C-alpha positions, 0 to 999 in steps of 0.5 A, spaced: 959 836 276 955 837 270 956 844 266 950 847 268 951 846 275 958 849 275 955 855 271 949 856 276 955 855 281 959 861 277 951 865 277 950 865 285 958 866 286 958 872 281 951 875 280 948 880 285 945 878 290 938 881 287 939 877 281 934 871 278 939 865 279 938 859 274 937 854 279 932 857 283 927 859 278 920 858 279 920 853 273 916 851 267 908 849 267 911 842 265 916 840 268 923 837 264 928 834 265 934 839 266 939 840 261 946 837 262 950 844 258 945 849 259 942 853 264 934 854 265 934 861 262 939 860 257 934 855 254 928 860 254 933 864 250 934 858 244 928 856 244 925 864 242 932 864 238 929 859 234 922 859 233 917 860 227 915 867 230 921 870 231 924 869 224 917 872 222 919 879 225 923 880 220 918 882 215 913 885 220 913 893 222 916 896 226 915 905 225 915 906 217 910 901 212 914 898 206 920 904 207 925 905 201 931 903 204 935 897 207 937 901 214 930 903 216 928 898 222 924 892 223 921 888 229 926 883 227 932 889 228 928 893 234 928 887 238 936 885 237 938 893 239 933 892 245 937 884 247 943 889 246 942 895 250 938 890 256 945 886 256 949 891 257 945 895 263 945 887 265 952 886 265 954 892 268 949 891 274 950 883 276 944 881 273 942 875 269 944 877 262 941 869 260 934 871 263 934 879 260 936 876 252 930 871 254 926 876 255 928 881 251 928 877 244 921 874 247 917 881 247 915 883 241 913 876 239 906 876 238 907 883 235 902 884 229 904 886 221 904 894 220 905 895 228 901 898 232 897 899 226 895 892 226 894 892 233 888 897 233 886 894 228 885 887 232 883 891 238 879 895 235 874 888 231 875 883 236 870 882 241 875 880 246 880 885 245 888 885 243 894 887 245 901 884 243 905 883 250 899 878 252 900 875 245 907 875 246 905 870 252 900 866 248 905 865 242 910 861 247 905 858 252 901 855 245 902 857 238 909 855 237 911 847 236 903 846 234 900 848 240 905 845 244 908 852 246 916 852 247 915 852 256 919 857 257 920 858 265 916 863 269 921 868 270 921 869 262 913 870 260 913 875 267 918 879 263 915 878 256 908 879 258 910 886 263 915 888 258 910 896 257 912 901 262 905 900 265 906 893 268 911 892 273 915 885 272 916 881 278 924 881 276 930 886 276 932 882 270 924 884 267 925 891 269 932 892 266 927 889 258 922 894 260 927 900 260 930 898 254 925 897 250 924 904 251 930 907 251 931 903 244 925 905 240 927 912 242 934 912 239 932 908 232 926 911 231 929 918 231 935 915 227 931 912 222 926 919 221 933 922 220 934 917 214 927 919 211 929 926 212 922 928 217 927 931 222 934 934 223 937 934 229 936 941 229 929 940 230 929 937 237 929 942 242 935 946 245 934 944 252 933 936 250 939 936 246 942 939 252 941 934 257 940 927 252 945 929 248 946 932 240 947 925 236 943 919 236 948 915 240 950 921 244 943 919 246 943 913 247 949 912 251 946 917 256 940 913 257 944 907 259 949 910 263 943 914 267 939 907 268 946 904 270 948 910 275 941 911 278 940 903 279 946 903 283 943 908 288 937 906 288 938 898 289 932 898 284 932 899 276 930 906 275 933 912 271 934 919 275 928 924 275 931 929 270 933 924 266 927 920 265 923 927 265 927 929 258 926 922 255 918 923 256 918 930 253 922 926 247 918 922 246 912 927 246 916 930 240 917 923 237 909 923 237 909 929 234 913 929 229 913 922 227 909 917 230 904 922 227 907 924 222 904 923 214 911 921 211 911 915 216 905 915 219 901 916 211 899 909 210 896 906 217 889 907 215 890 903 209 894 897 214 888 897 219 883 896 214 886 891 211 887 888 217 880 888 219 878 885 213 882 879 214 880 878 221 872 878 218 873 874 213 877 869 217 871 870 222 866 868 216 870 862 214 873 859 219 874 853 214 880 856 211 884 857 216 891 853 216 891 845 220 894 848 226 889 853 227 883 849 225 887 844 231 886 850 236 878 850 235 877 844 235 881 844 242 875 849 244 878 856 243 874 862 242 874 863 235 875 870 235 881 869 239 884 864 234 882 868 228 887 874 232 892 868 232 892 867 225 891 875 223 897 877 228 902 871 226 902 874 219 908 878 216 907 885 213 908 881 206 904 875 208 898 879 210 898 883 204 899 877 199 893 874 203 888 879 202 889 879 195 889 873 194 882 874 198 879 880 194 883 882 188 881 878 181 887 875 179 887 878 172 888 884 176 894 883 180 899 886 176 
């Protein structure tokens, strides 16, 4: 028996009957020979981890634009924290950890430079619209490996596409990642706000501290424990009404005090302007696109979508460099 087959047997013996089993995956768009060592979802995880889009996340904004300090989250560290939260929950619920990890590692691959400011800019300027979850799927289906894509399983792509709270993933593993994404950014964005001096723990409404905890770690623990215990009782992935309501209130508090705070967000207007300028420039000068993106145009992909592909793939640093090269005389650059 191959190692992969033995691992698939272990899944069948150990995981919850409601888990997603590698052996019964709905498969890949382009059928391929199975690995003798790794399960299908392990291969998805590995392909994402080794992708160029994943490496670029280290230089993409999470919340704070160009923060002065080494310990603020980036899109990459956010992704890793989502993965860890999701794996903890999945292990406790006897779900498929490899699928959870693959979805978590891939859920933000299509995110723009400068976080949601870049996403808003592309959505505003592109007549086709832009949503980062859809772009993440496009990244793994088409943009990686020079137009070949990563050929991931249906389950992984479904989880990536539906990781936002407005959507419903088809698997319990996808639902775990969807909630893990939310609790991760509430946890680490508050931690970064404390580090930046925007907030103190005393600023948090007392009723929220009583329900969720008085430190970032206590709140994260509350969320994780509540998801596990509520999901076991419900037979689905869920939070208790009390904790979910408190989480929503905490999210509102964060929007009022962090996500619209000029210290954290004061440069977002300029970032949006930069992204729009890059989009408009390459729409007018498609011949300046890199070869991989010119090949997409030759294959019949819509110009506006390909421009979004290129701009969205940029890291913060590369976007600034490209804008400078295009718009600032070299003699002016310090």
